[in-house]
C-alpha positions as CSV (number, residue, x, y, z in Angstrom):
1,M,67.6,-204.5,127.4
2,P,67.4,-204.3,123.6
3,L,68.7,-206.6,121.4
4,S,72.3,-206.7,120.3
5,V,73.0,-207.4,116.7
6,H,73.9,-211.1,117.6
7,H,70.7,-211.8,119.3
8,L,68.9,-210.3,115.8
9,L,70.7,-212.6,113.7
10,L,70.1,-215.6,115.8
11,L,66.3,-215.0,115.8
12,L,66.3,-214.4,111.9
13,L,68.3,-217.0,111.3
14,L,65.9,-219.5,113.6
15,S,63.0,-218.0,111.6
16,V,64.6,-219.2,108.4
17,V,65.0,-222.6,109.5
18,V,61.6,-223.2,110.9
19,A,60.0,-221.7,107.7
20,T,62.4,-224.1,105.5
21,V,61.3,-227.4,107.9
22,S,57.7,-226.4,107.9
23,A,57.2,-226.6,104.0
24,H,55.1,-229.1,102.6
25,N,54.1,-231.0,99.7
26,I,50.8,-232.7,99.3
27,T,52.0,-235.6,97.0
28,D,54.3,-236.8,99.8
29,I,51.2,-236.5,102.6
30,L,48.8,-238.3,100.5
31,S,50.8,-241.1,99.2
32,S,51.0,-242.9,102.8
33,N,47.5,-243.9,102.3
34,P,46.2,-245.9,99.5
35,D,42.7,-244.6,99.7
36,Y,43.3,-241.4,98.3
37,S,45.7,-242.5,95.4
38,Q,43.0,-241.4,93.1
39,Y,42.5,-238.1,94.5
40,N,46.4,-237.9,94.5
41,S,46.8,-238.7,91.1
42,Y,44.6,-236.2,89.5
43,L,46.1,-233.5,91.7
44,T,49.4,-234.6,90.2
45,Q,47.5,-234.7,86.5
46,T,46.4,-231.2,86.8
47,K,49.4,-229.8,88.0
48,L,47.2,-228.7,91.3
49,A,49.7,-230.0,93.8
50,D,52.3,-227.6,92.4
51,D,50.0,-224.6,93.3
52,I,49.1,-226.1,96.7
53,N,53.1,-226.5,97.4
54,S,53.3,-223.0,96.3
55,H,50.9,-221.8,99.2
56,Q,52.1,-221.0,103.2
57,T,48.9,-221.5,104.4
58,I,46.4,-223.8,102.9
59,T,43.3,-226.7,103.6
60,V,43.0,-229.6,101.2
61,L,39.7,-231.6,101.5
62,V,40.5,-235.0,100.6
63,L,38.0,-237.5,99.1
64,T,38.4,-241.4,99.3
65,N,39.0,-243.0,95.8
66,A,34.9,-244.3,96.4
67,A,33.6,-240.7,96.7
68,F,35.6,-239.4,94.3
69,S,35.5,-241.9,91.2
70,T,31.5,-241.2,91.2
71,V,32.1,-238.0,89.6
72,A,35.8,-238.5,87.9
73,A,34.7,-241.2,86.2
74,H,32.4,-239.1,83.9
75,H,34.1,-235.9,83.3
76,P,37.3,-234.8,81.0
77,L,40.5,-233.4,82.8
78,S,40.1,-229.9,82.3
79,V,36.5,-230.3,84.9
80,I,38.3,-232.6,87.5
81,K,40.8,-229.5,87.6
82,K,37.8,-227.4,88.7
83,L,36.3,-229.4,90.9
84,L,39.6,-230.4,92.8
85,S,40.4,-226.5,93.2
86,L,37.1,-226.1,94.7
87,H,38.1,-228.6,97.6
88,V,41.7,-226.0,98.2
89,L,41.0,-223.4,100.8
90,L,43.2,-220.6,101.1
91,D,43.1,-220.7,104.8
92,Y,43.9,-222.8,107.7
93,F,41.4,-225.2,109.3
94,D,41.8,-228.1,111.3
95,A,39.3,-230.0,113.8
96,T,39.3,-227.4,116.5
97,K,38.7,-224.6,114.4
98,L,36.0,-226.0,112.5
99,H,33.9,-226.3,115.8
100,Q,35.2,-222.6,116.8
101,I,33.5,-221.0,113.7
102,S,32.0,-217.8,114.7
103,D,28.1,-217.5,114.7
104,G,28.5,-221.1,113.5
105,T,29.0,-220.6,109.8
106,T,31.7,-219.1,107.3
107,L,32.5,-218.5,104.2
108,S,36.3,-219.3,102.7
109,T,37.7,-218.7,99.7
110,T,39.6,-221.7,97.2
111,L,41.8,-222.2,94.7
112,F,39.0,-222.1,91.7
113,Q,38.2,-218.3,92.9
114,T,41.7,-217.5,91.4
115,T,41.2,-218.9,88.2
116,G,39.0,-215.7,87.3
117,T,36.3,-218.0,86.0
118,A,34.5,-218.0,89.2
119,E,31.8,-215.5,89.3
120,G,30.1,-214.2,92.4
121,N,30.2,-216.9,95.5
122,L,30.9,-219.9,93.2
123,G,34.8,-219.8,94.2
124,S,33.9,-219.9,97.9
125,V,32.9,-223.0,100.3
126,N,30.5,-222.6,103.1
127,I,31.3,-224.4,106.3
128,T,28.7,-224.7,109.0
129,D,29.2,-226.2,112.4
130,L,25.7,-228.3,112.7
131,K,24.1,-229.5,116.1
132,G,25.4,-232.9,117.2
133,G,29.1,-232.5,116.4
134,K,28.6,-232.6,112.7
135,V,30.4,-230.0,110.2
136,A,29.1,-229.5,106.9
137,F,30.6,-228.0,103.5
138,G,28.7,-226.7,100.3
139,S,29.0,-224.1,97.8
140,A,28.7,-220.9,98.6
141,A,26.4,-219.8,95.8
142,E,23.0,-219.1,96.7
143,N,20.5,-222.2,97.3
144,S,23.4,-224.6,97.2
145,K,22.7,-227.6,99.7
146,L,25.6,-228.7,102.3
147,D,26.1,-232.1,101.1
148,S,29.3,-232.9,102.3
149,T,30.7,-233.4,106.1
150,Y,33.9,-233.6,107.9
151,T,34.9,-237.3,108.4
152,K,38.6,-237.1,110.0
153,S,42.0,-235.3,110.1
154,V,44.3,-236.8,107.9
155,K,47.2,-234.5,108.5
156,Q,48.6,-231.0,110.0
157,I,51.5,-228.8,109.9
158,P,50.1,-225.9,112.1
159,Y,49.8,-223.4,110.6
160,N,51.1,-224.4,107.2
161,I,48.8,-227.0,105.7
162,S,45.8,-229.0,107.0
163,V,44.3,-232.2,104.9
164,L,41.0,-233.1,105.9
165,E,38.6,-235.8,104.7
166,I,35.1,-235.1,103.8
167,S,32.1,-237.8,102.9
168,A,31.2,-236.3,99.3
169,P,32.5,-233.8,96.7
170,I,31.3,-229.9,96.9
171,I,29.9,-229.1,93.6
172,A,29.2,-225.6,92.6
173,P,26.9,-224.9,90.0
174,G,27.7,-224.8,86.4
175,I,31.2,-226.2,87.7
176,L,30.7,-229.7,85.8
177,T,30.1,-228.0,82.7
178,A,33.0,-228.6,80.4
179,P,34.6,-225.9,78.5
180,P,34.9,-226.0,74.5
181,P,37.8,-228.1,73.3
182,S,40.9,-226.2,73.1
183,S,41.3,-227.1,69.5
184,D,37.8,-224.7,68.9
185,L,39.7,-221.7,70.8
186,N,39.3,-218.8,69.2
187,L,42.9,-217.8,70.5
188,T,43.7,-214.3,68.4
189,A,40.2,-212.8,69.9
190,L,41.2,-213.9,73.3
191,L,44.8,-212.3,72.8
192,E,43.0,-208.8,71.4
193,N,40.4,-208.8,74.2
194,H,43.4,-209.0,76.6
195,G,44.8,-205.9,75.2
196,C,47.3,-208.1,73.0
197,K,46.1,-206.9,69.6
198,T,50.0,-206.4,68.5
199,F,51.2,-210.0,69.2
200,S,47.9,-211.7,68.3
201,S,48.6,-209.7,64.6
202,L,52.4,-210.7,64.6
203,I,51.5,-214.4,65.2
204,V,49.1,-214.6,62.4
205,T,51.1,-213.0,59.7
206,T,54.4,-215.1,60.1
207,G,52.2,-218.2,60.9
208,V,53.2,-218.8,64.3
209,I,49.6,-219.3,65.5
210,K,49.8,-222.7,63.2
211,T,52.4,-224.0,65.7
212,F,50.5,-222.7,68.7
213,Q,47.4,-224.8,67.3
214,S,49.3,-228.0,66.6
215,T,50.9,-228.0,70.0
216,V,48.0,-226.9,72.0
217,D,46.4,-230.5,72.5
218,K,49.9,-231.9,74.2
219,G,50.3,-228.8,76.4
220,L,50.9,-225.1,75.9
221,T,51.8,-222.0,77.8
222,I,51.7,-218.7,76.1
223,F,53.3,-215.3,77.4
224,A,51.6,-212.8,75.3
225,P,53.3,-209.2,75.8
226,S,50.7,-206.5,75.9
227,D,50.4,-203.7,72.9
228,E,52.1,-201.4,75.5
229,A,55.3,-203.8,75.6
230,F,55.8,-203.4,72.1
231,K,55.7,-199.6,72.5
232,S,58.7,-199.8,74.8
233,K,62.1,-197.9,73.5
234,D,63.7,-201.3,74.5
235,V,62.2,-203.3,71.8
236,P,64.1,-203.9,68.7
237,D,62.8,-202.4,65.4
238,L,61.1,-205.8,64.0
239,K,61.5,-204.5,60.6
240,K,65.5,-205.0,60.9
241,L,64.8,-208.3,61.6
242,T,65.2,-211.3,59.0
243,S,61.6,-213.2,58.6
244,A,63.4,-216.3,60.6
245,E,64.5,-213.9,63.5
246,V,60.7,-212.7,63.8
247,V,59.5,-216.1,63.8
248,S,62.0,-217.4,66.8
249,L,61.3,-214.0,69.0
250,L,57.7,-215.1,68.7
251,Q,58.0,-218.7,69.5
252,Y,60.1,-217.7,72.6
253,H,57.0,-216.6,73.8
254,A,55.6,-220.0,74.5
255,T,56.5,-223.6,75.4
256,A,55.1,-226.8,74.9
257,T,54.0,-227.2,78.4
258,Y,51.1,-226.8,80.3
259,L,52.1,-224.5,83.1
260,P,49.9,-223.0,85.6
261,V,50.5,-220.5,88.4
262,G,51.5,-223.1,90.9
263,S,54.0,-224.9,88.3
264,L,55.7,-221.7,87.5
265,K,56.3,-220.5,91.3
266,T,57.6,-224.3,92.2
267,S,59.9,-224.1,89.2
268,H,63.5,-224.3,90.1
269,D,65.1,-224.7,86.7
270,S,65.0,-223.4,83.3
271,F,62.6,-224.7,80.7
272,S,62.7,-224.6,76.7
273,T,60.6,-222.6,74.4
274,L,58.9,-223.2,71.4
275,A,62.0,-221.5,69.4
276,T,64.6,-224.0,71.6
277,N,66.4,-225.5,68.4
278,G,69.9,-227.3,67.9
279,A,71.3,-223.6,67.2
280,G,70.4,-222.4,70.6
281,K,68.6,-223.3,74.2
282,F,66.2,-220.4,73.6
283,D,65.1,-220.9,77.4
284,L,63.4,-218.9,80.5
285,T,64.1,-218.9,83.7
286,V,61.9,-217.7,86.5
287,S,61.7,-215.8,90.1
288,V,59.3,-215.6,92.6
289,A,58.6,-212.6,95.4
290,G,55.1,-213.2,97.0
291,D,52.6,-213.7,94.5
292,S,54.7,-211.9,91.4
293,V,56.0,-214.3,89.4
294,T,58.7,-212.7,86.7
295,L,60.4,-214.6,84.0
296,H,64.2,-213.8,83.0
297,T,66.1,-214.1,79.5
298,G,69.4,-213.0,80.3
299,V,68.9,-210.1,78.4
300,D,65.6,-208.8,80.3
301,S,62.8,-209.7,82.1
302,S,58.9,-209.6,82.6
303,R,56.5,-209.7,85.4
304,I,53.6,-211.7,84.2
305,A,50.5,-209.5,84.7
306,N,47.3,-211.6,84.3
307,N,46.6,-215.0,83.9
308,V,44.0,-214.9,81.0
309,L,43.2,-218.6,80.6
310,D,44.2,-222.0,82.4
311,S,42.1,-224.6,80.9
312,T,44.3,-228.2,80.8
313,P,46.3,-228.2,79.1
314,L,46.6,-224.7,77.7
315,T,47.7,-221.5,79.7
316,V,47.9,-218.2,78.3
317,Y,49.2,-215.3,80.1
318,T,49.9,-211.4,79.8
319,I,53.0,-209.9,80.5
320,D,54.6,-206.5,81.0
321,S,57.5,-206.4,78.5
322,V,58.7,-208.2,75.4
323,L,61.0,-211.3,76.0
324,L,64.1,-211.0,74.4
325,P,66.0,-214.1,74.2
326,K,70.0,-213.8,74.1
327,E,70.5,-215.7,71.7
328,L,69.2,-212.9,69.1
329,F,69.9,-209.9,71.3
330,A,72.5,-210.6,73.7
331,T,75.5,-207.8,72.7
332,S,79.5,-209.3,72.7
333,P,81.6,-206.7,74.5
334,S,83.2,-204.5,72.3
335,P,87.1,-205.3,71.9
336,A,89.6,-202.8,73.1
337,P,91.2,-200.5,71.0
338,A,94.7,-201.2,69.8
339,P,97.6,-198.9,71.2
340,S,98.5,-196.0,68.5
341,P,102.2,-195.7,68.0
342,E,102.0,-192.3,68.8
343,A,100.8,-192.5,72.0
344,D,103.8,-194.7,73.2
345,V,105.3,-193.1,76.1
346,P,108.5,-194.4,77.5
347,S,108.6,-195.9,80.7
348,P,109.6,-193.9,83.8
349,A,112.8,-194.7,85.1
350,P,112.9,-196.8,88.4
351,A,113.8,-194.7,91.4
352,S,117.5,-195.7,92.5
353,A,117.8,-197.6,95.5
354,P,118.6,-196.0,98.9
355,A,122.6,-195.8,99.3
356,P,124.2,-198.0,101.2
357,G,124.3,-197.6,104.9
358,A,121.5,-195.2,104.4
359,E,118.8,-195.7,107.6
360,A,115.4,-197.5,106.0
361,P,112.5,-195.4,106.5
362,S,110.8,-196.1,110.2
363,P,107.8,-198.4,109.7
364,D,104.0,-197.0,110.4
365,I,103.0,-197.5,114.1
366,A,101.4,-201.2,114.3
367,S,97.4,-201.3,114.6
368,P,96.2,-203.1,117.7
369,P,95.7,-206.7,117.3
370,A,92.0,-207.8,116.5
371,P,90.3,-209.3,119.2
372,T,89.8,-213.2,119.3
373,G,87.8,-214.4,118.5
374,K,48.0,-237.1,117.6
375,A,45.3,-236.0,114.9
376,P,41.6,-236.7,115.5
377,E,40.2,-239.8,114.1
378,D,36.5,-240.4,112.8
379,S,34.9,-238.0,115.6
380,P,34.5,-234.7,114.4
381,S,34.4,-233.1,117.9
382,E,37.6,-234.5,118.8
383,A,40.7,-232.0,118.6
384,P,43.7,-232.5,116.4
385,S,46.8,-233.7,118.1
386,H,49.3,-231.2,116.2
387,A,52.2,-232.9,118.0
388,A,51.6,-236.3,116.8
389,D,51.2,-234.9,113.0
390,S,54.1,-232.6,113.2
391,T,56.4,-235.4,113.9
392,E,55.9,-237.7,111.3
393,K,58.9,-239.1,109.4
394,G,59.5,-236.7,106.7
395,A,56.0,-236.0,105.6
396,G,55.1,-232.9,103.9
397,V,58.8,-231.8,103.7
398,H,60.2,-230.8,100.4
399,V,63.5,-231.1,101.2
400,K,65.4,-233.7,103.0
401,G,65.2,-232.8,106.9
402,S,68.2,-234.0,108.4
403,A,70.1,-232.4,105.6
404,V,68.2,-228.7,106.8
405,I,68.4,-229.8,110.3
406,T,72.4,-230.3,110.2
407,V,73.0,-227.0,108.2
408,S,71.0,-225.0,110.4
409,V,72.4,-226.3,113.8
410,S,76.1,-225.6,112.2
411,L,74.9,-222.4,111.2
412,V,73.2,-221.4,115.1
413,A,76.4,-223.0,116.5
414,F,78.4,-220.2,114.8
415,V,76.0,-217.7,115.4
416,I,76.0,-218.4,119.3
417,S,79.8,-218.4,119.0
418,L,80.1,-214.7,118.1
419,F,78.3,-213.9,121.4
């Protein structure tokens, strides 16, 4: 028998409830175990925690403080971020799946691959099921060694997030090489090479580039419009703006905060820009649809096209449209024109009342009334206990579970009452 509209509505509602409750928070998951405090702290500092939380299906390979400190103590934050991103797999693996790998070995893509700086297989991890019940991990780059092994399961929310402990860091060739300091970066050359010559020229001629350079070491995110964006008919004539307005427009395309993609995707509030001052908010809001991120000004919007650079504490994106702040370009509604004296027309005389004793018109026929209406421990060969992991008190949930469940149950009860 085909499903009724009520059945379909109930199924849709239940799917939304399940999706909401299954949200995860890697910071909360790791905070319960002090052995991962250093690893967890760096996930927050590098903003990788936001990126992890923005993915629906993911596996995090964690290291104890003892295993992680051997690398973290000798490298800057930008290098540590690259290393950590290699330990985040864009797939779901638990202990059972590790021992069911086809042909005994597989390559898994990581967050490092999504940065655009990983050539070839540098952004992938080799997972191999070894003899004797062990599972090994290593870089997928040619001639790399499998130097790390699976230790135990930490947490699973099938098939949303899996957290697994491994014995040692996964090191890809060149991943520990520090990038040049952000102060030495040739920003104009970077923008020009990625199709933003107009924007690059404007920030140089107006001196805005000096503002960018003085801000970058403490955190900076730039949204650079492409050359095609400046050719749009919706872009105002910059020659008709004052010098101060042009500067504000350019500063509006940057914020004094390090905002990688994951942080943008999990941003629910508006954020200020370098143009923000006492005279205006000059803020931006973000909306997300799948992997697409859009910036909104209140006047127009623009999709983020490419992540040109992500090197803590600097991020540079290219965008499809010039961002127009409402403080400069919002148009006030035109006042209604005053009525012309010649246009005054006398009001028609009211209809005469029915004569006394006249029968009132019979009413229309009345309409009919409306119807009433447990996880594996140290042995890699053991399978995880999903039920035990999934029922831990509030772990890995963005929102308060009791509130979600209370509201959801009420909605379900309402839908059921419609049957």
